[in-house]
N, C-alpha and C positions, 0 to 999 in steps of 0.2 A: 688596127691596135689603138687603144686611147692613149692620150698623152697627159701629162698635168705639169704644170709649171713648178721649179722648186719651191717658189714662194708660196704655192698652194698646199705644200706637205704640212702648214701650220693647221691644216683643216682635218683632223683625224677622222672624223666620222664620215666625211665625203670621201676620203682616200680609202677608208675601210670598205665602204659600200661599193666603191669602184672596183676595188680588187675582189671582192665577193663576186660581183657580177662579171667582170672581164677576165679575172685570173691573173692578168699581166698589165702593167702600165709602163710608158715609157715616160720617163722623168727629163724635163727639158729646162735648160737654163738658157735665156736670151733666145729662145726659139729652137735651139739646137738639142738634138739628143745627148743626154748627159749620162743616164743610167736607166736600168730595167729594174722595176719592182715585180715580184712574182708571188701571188698568193699561195700560201701552202696549208696544209692540213697538219695540226700538230703532231699526229702519229706517223706522218711521212716525210718529216723534215730532213731526215738522212738521205732518204731516197731522192727527194727534190734536189737537195744540194749536189749530190753525186751526178744527177742528170745535168744540172746547169754547169758543172765543172767540165763534164763530158763534151758539151755542146761548145763551151768556150775553147777547149782544147782543139776540137775539130775545127772550129773557126780560125784559129791561129795556123794549124796546118795548112789549111786552104789559102789563107794570106800568103804564108811562107812559099806554097807551091807558085801561086801567081807571080810573087816576086822574082822567084828563080826563073820563070817563064820569061819575065821581061828582062832580066839582067842575068843571064847564064854565066856561071862560074867555069873557067877553062879548067881543063885537067891539071895544067902546070900551077894555077892557084891553088888547087885542091891539094895537090902534092906539097906545095909549100906550107898550106896551112898545117897539114898533118906532121910535116917534118918539125914546124915550131913548136907545136903541142908536146910532140915527143921529146924534143930538146928541153922544153921547160919541165916536164915531169921527171926527166934524168937529173936535174938539178937538186 
């Protein structure tokens, strides 16, 4: 995937041509990934945004699962959290 520095976003023609050619570009700041730009068709913007959101949600779930595997929560901690939420709702 092609990357472009944040400072190069001031070159709209080059950015537009890259997006047309590559369909997606990683935006970097100080050499580190910062954002992703995705080229879209005007008549498909809603579908594209829905797919991007779906992918972001799936990634968040995957990260949460990995974190849970690294640091599992005990049944006692789960019960304590449930109890605390129920008590807060009752107030």
